[in-house]
C-alpha positions in Angstrom: -19.6 5.7 -17.1 -19.4 8.7 -18.6 -16.4 11.0 -19.9 -13.4 11.6 -17.8 -15.2 14.2 -17.0 -17.8 12.7 -15.0 -15.7 10.5 -14.1 -13.0 12.7 -12.2 -15.9 14.0 -10.5 -17.9 10.6 -9.1 -13.7 9.7 -8.1 -13.9 12.5 -5.7 -17.6 12.4 -5.1 -16.4 8.5 -3.5 -13.4 9.8 -2.1 -15.4 12.3 0.4 -18.0 10.5 0.9 -16.1 7.3 2.2 -13.8 9.5 4.5 -17.0 11.1 6.0 -17.9 7.7 6.7 -14.4 7.1 8.1 -14.6 9.9 10.4 -17.8 8.7 11.7 -18.3 5.5 12.2 -14.6 5.1 13.4 -13.8 9.1 15.3 -11.0 9.4 13.0 -9.5 12.2 15.4 -6.9 13.3 11.9 -7.1 12.3 9.0 -3.1 11.8 6.8 -2.8 11.5 3.5 0.0 9.7 1.4 1.1 11.0 -2.0 2.9 8.6 -4.7 6.7 10.9 -5.7 7.7 8.4 -8.1 9.9 5.5 -5.6 12.8 5.4 -5.4 12.9 1.8 -6.2 13.8 2.6 -9.2 17.4 2.9 -8.7 18.2 -0.6 -7.0 15.8 -2.4 -9.0 16.0 -1.7 -13.0 12.8 -4.3 -13.4 10.6 -2.4 -11.2 6.9 -1.5 -12.8 8.3 -2.1 -16.1 5.6 -4.1 -16.5 2.8 -0.6 -16.0 5.4 1.1 -18.6 4.4 -1.1 -21.0 1.6 -0.6 -20.5 0.9 3.3 -20.9 3.2 2.7 -24.1 0.0 1.2 -25.1 -2.6 3.5 -24.1 -5.3 5.0 -26.5 -5.0 8.8 -27.5 -8.5 9.0 -25.6 -7.6 6.9 -23.2 -4.2 8.9 -22.9 -6.5 11.8 -22.2 -8.6 10.0 -20.4 -5.4 9.3 -17.6 -4.2 12.9 -17.6 -6.9 14.7 -16.7 -7.3 12.2 -14.0 -3.9 12.9 -12.9 -4.1 16.8 -13.2 -7.7 16.1 -10.9 -5.7 14.5 -8.3 -2.5 16.8 -8.2 -5.3 19.8 -8.0 -7.2 17.2 -5.1 -3.7 17.4 -3.0 -3.1 21.2 -3.4 -6.1 21.0 -1.9 -5.8 19.5 1.2 -2.3 20.7 1.7 -3.2 24.3 1.4 -6.7 24.8 2.8 -7.8 22.1 5.2 -6.1 20.5 8.6 -5.5 16.9 7.0 -1.4 16.0 7.2 -0.6 15.8 3.4 2.6 13.5 2.8 4.4 13.5 -0.8 7.9 14.0 -1.6 10.0 12.8 -5.3 11.0 9.4 -4.7 8.9 8.0 -2.4 5.9 5.7 -2.1 3.1 6.6 -0.5 2.9 3.3 0.8 6.6 4.3 2.3 4.6 6.7 3.5 2.3 5.3 5.4 4.5 2.6 6.4 7.3 4.9 7.9 4.2 7.3 9.1 2.6 4.4 11.3 6.5 3.5 12.8 7.0 7.2 14.4 3.5 7.6 15.9 4.1 3.6 17.8 1.5 5.2 20.6 -1.7 6.0 18.6 -4.1 4.2 16.8 -4.0 3.7 12.7 -6.4 2.9 10.2 -4.8 2.5 7.1 -7.7 3.2 4.1 -7.2 1.1 0.9 -7.5 -1.9 -0.9 -4.4 -2.6 -1.8 -3.5 -6.5 -0.4 0.6 -5.4 0.5 -1.3 -3.2 3.7 -1.2 -6.4 5.5 1.7 -6.7 6.6 1.8 -3.0 9.0 -1.2 -4.8 10.6 -0.4 -4.6 14.4 -2.6 -4.6 17.4 -2.4 -1.1 16.6 -3.2 -0.9 13.4 -6.0 -1.9 11.0 -7.2 -1.3 7.2 -10.1 -0.3 6.1 -11.2 -1.7 2.3 -14.3 1.1 1.3 -14.7 -0.1 -1.7 -15.4 -4.2 -0.3 -16.4 -2.8 2.9 -13.9 -5.2 5.1 -12.4 -3.7 8.5 -9.0 -5.8 8.6 -6.8 -7.0 11.6 -5.1 -9.2 13.8 -8.3 -11.1 14.8 -9.4 -11.2 11.1 -11.7 -9.4 8.6 -15.2 -7.9 9.7 -17.4 -6.9 6.4 -19.7 -4.5 6.6 -22.8 -6.4 8.1 -20.7 -7.1 10.9 -19.7 -10.6 10.0 -16.5 -12.9 10.7 -14.8 -13.9 7.1 -12.7 -16.9 6.0 -9.7 -15.7 4.3 -6.6 -18.0 3.9 -3.0 -16.5 2.3 -3.1 -17.9 -1.4 -0.1 -19.9 -2.2 0.4 -18.4 -6.0 0.5 -14.5 -4.8 0.7 -13.8 -1.0 -2.9 -12.0 -1.8 -5.5 -12.6 0.8 -8.1 -14.9 -0.1 -11.9 -14.0 1.3 -14.4 -17.0 1.2 -17.5 -16.4 3.1 -19.0 -15.8 6.9 -17.8 -17.0 9.7 -18.5 -17.4 13.7 -16.1 -20.4 13.9 -13.5 -19.3 11.5 -10.0 -18.9 13.6 -7.0 -16.8 11.8 -3.9 -18.9 12.1 -1.6 -17.2 14.4 0.7 -14.8 12.9 -1.0 -14.7 9.3 -0.2 -10.9 7.6 3.9 -12.0 8.5 3.3 -15.6 6.7 1.6 -13.6 4.0 4.3 -11.2 3.1 7.1 -13.9 3.6 5.3 -15.7 0.6 5.1 -12.8 -1.5 8.6 -12.1 -1.0 9.5 -15.8 -2.2 7.2 -14.8 -5.5 7.8 -11.7 -6.3 5.2 -9.3 -7.8 4.4 -9.3 -10.8 2.8 -6.5 -11.3 5.8 -4.4 -9.6 8.5 -6.5 -12.0 9.7 -8.0 -9.1 10.8 -11.6 -10.1 10.6 -15.0 -7.6 12.9 -15.6 -5.4 13.0 -19.1 -6.2 11.3 -19.9 -9.7 9.1 -22.3 -9.8 9.1 -23.5 -6.0 6.6 -25.3 -4.7 4.0 -24.2 -2.1 4.0 -27.9 0.0 6.9 -29.2 -0.2 7.9 -32.9 -1.1 10.6 -35.2 0.6 13.9 -34.6 -2.2 12.8 -30.2 -1.3 11.3 -28.2 1.0 8.6 -25.5 -0.3 7.4 -22.0 0.8 5.6 -24.3 3.2 7.9 -25.9 5.4 10.8 -22.8 5.6 8.0 -20.8 7.5 6.8 -23.5 9.6 10.8 -23.3 10.7 11.0 -20.1 11.0 11.7 -19.6 14.5 14.5 -22.4 15.0 16.5 -21.8 11.3 16.3 -25.3 11.3 17.3 -27.6 9.0 14.3 -27.0 6.4 15.2 -23.3 6.2 18.5 -22.9 5.8 18.2 -25.8 3.3 15.8 -24.0 1.4 17.4 -20.6 1.7 20.6 -22.4 0.6 19.3 -23.3 -2.6 20.8 -22.0 -5.8 19.2 -21.1 -9.2 20.2 -19.7 -12.7 19.2 -16.3 -12.9 19.2 -14.7 -16.6 20.7 -11.1 -16.3 20.2 -10.3 -20.0 20.6 -11.4 -23.9 22.9 -10.4 -25.7 23.6 -8.6 -29.1 23.5 -12.3 -31.1 20.4 -13.2 -28.5 22.5 -15.6 -26.0 20.6 -15.3 -22.5 23.9 -14.8 -20.2 22.6 -16.0 -16.5 23.8 -15.8 -13.1 24.1 -18.5 -10.8 22.2 -17.3 -7.7 21.5 -18.3 -4.2 17.9 -18.1 -2.5 19.0 -15.6 0.5 20.5 -13.0 -1.5 17.6 -12.7 -4.0 15.1 -13.3 -1.2 17.0 -10.2 0.8 16.7 -8.1 -2.5 12.6 -8.9 -2.3 12.3 -8.4 1.3 14.2 -4.5 0.6 11.5 -4.2 -2.3 8.4 -5.3 -1.0 8.8 -5.0 2.6 7.4 -1.8 3.8 9.2 -1.8 6.3 12.7 -2.2 4.8 13.7 0.3 3.7 17.6 2.1 2.9 18.7 4.3 5.8 18.7 7.6 3.7 15.4 7.2 2.7 13.9 7.2 5.7 15.8 10.0 7.1 13.6 11.4 3.6 10.8 10.6 4.9 11.9 11.6 8.5 12.2 15.7 7.5 9.4 15.2 5.3 6.5 14.5 7.3 8.5 16.7 10.0 7.6 19.8 7.7 4.0 18.2 6.6 2.4 18.2 10.2 4.3 21.8 11.4 2.0 23.2 8.3 0.9 27.1 8.6 -2.6 27.5 10.1 -5.3 27.3 7.8 -8.4 28.8 8.3 -11.9 28.9 7.0 -12.0 25.4 5.8 -15.5 24.9 5.5 -15.4 28.0 2.9 -13.0 26.4 0.9 -14.3 23.5 0.5 -17.5 24.9 -0.8 -15.1 26.7 -3.4 -13.4 23.3 -4.0 -17.1 21.1 -4.7 -17.9 24.9 -7.0 -14.7 24.5 -9.4 -14.8 21.1 -9.7 -18.9 21.2 -10.3 -20.2 18.8 -7.0 -23.2 20.4 -5.4 -24.3 17.0 -4.0 -21.0 17.1 -1.9 -21.0 20.8 -1.1 -24.9 20.3 0.4 -22.9 18.6 3.2 -20.0 20.7 3.9 -21.0 21.0 7.5 -20.2 17.4 8.4 -17.3 17.3 5.6 -15.7 20.5 7.4 -15.4 18.8 10.7 -12.7 16.4 9.7 -11.3 18.9 7.0 -11.1 20.9 9.9 -9.2 18.4 12.5 -5.9 19.0 13.2 -2.9 16.8 14.0 -1.8 16.3 17.6 0.3 13.7 17.7 3.1 12.6 18.9 5.8 12.9 16.0 8.7 10.7 17.7 11.7 11.9 15.0 14.8 12.5 16.5 
C-alpha cells in the first residue's frame, strides 16, 4: 500500500526485521548477501528471461518510476551493507545472485548454511548442512522435509508440470521420498522454466509414461541403472523451432532429448556453471571476505535509518547491530 517511497521503506523494514529474527532463532554467525549483476546465461542462450524484458517494456510510466525507485533503494542498501557493515556482499557483473549462493556453499563445505529465500530454485541445493528459510511462508526446508512456524511437519509434493514444491497440510506422519530435492531439479530441467524463457527439453512428455513411451517418472526411477527406460527416454528426438524466416516459414531442426537436457542443465543446475564463471565467482568471493575493517557499525545503522526514514528500526539499533557487526570467520576453499 502507498507510494513508491512508502513501499521501499516497508521493504527495508521487513528485510531488517527478518534478519533480526533469523539471527535470534537460528543463531547465525555471519550474513552473506548475494546480489544480481546481470547474467552470463544471456551469452549462451539468447532467449534467457526474454519474457521479463517484454514485461518491463509494457510497464506504465508510474510503474516504471516506482521500479526505478526500488532499484535505487536496493543500490543504496547494497552500498551500505558493503561499506558500513561486516556482512559479506557478493556482486559481480554478469553473475546472478543464485550462482553466488551456490558457489559460496561449495567453497564452505564444512559450514552450516541457511539460504533465506522464497525462490523454489534453491531447493536443489539442500544438503545435510544446507537448509532454506522462506520468510514469507515462514517455512524451514531441509532434507527431512518442511517445518512451518509452529514447528509442524508439512506435507508436500513435486509438481509434475514444473518441478516446483507444492506444500499441503501439517502432518506428523508424512515422510518425504528419498532424494526429493534432486527429483525436483530433474523435473525442472526436463520441463524447462517458462519464467526464465528456458524451453522444455522434451515438449509434451507425460510425467507418468504409457505402454508406448516412457515418461519423466520412469526415467527418474531408472537414474541409477541408466537402463532401458533411461536411455529410451533420452534418445527420443523432436523438431525444435529455430526461427521464423522473412516469409513466415518455420525453420526447425531435429534435436535429441539428451542434448536439450544438457543445455537446460547448464542453465538451471546451480552447480553446473562454466569453469570460467566459477573462477570469476571465486575471485569475487575472495575479495569480498577480505574487506577492510568496518568500525562504528551501530552508528552507521542509525544514519542509514535516518536517511530512509525508518524510526522504528532505529529504536532497535542495538539488536540489528549484533548481526551487522558479525565478521566473516570462515574457511574459504579457493585455490
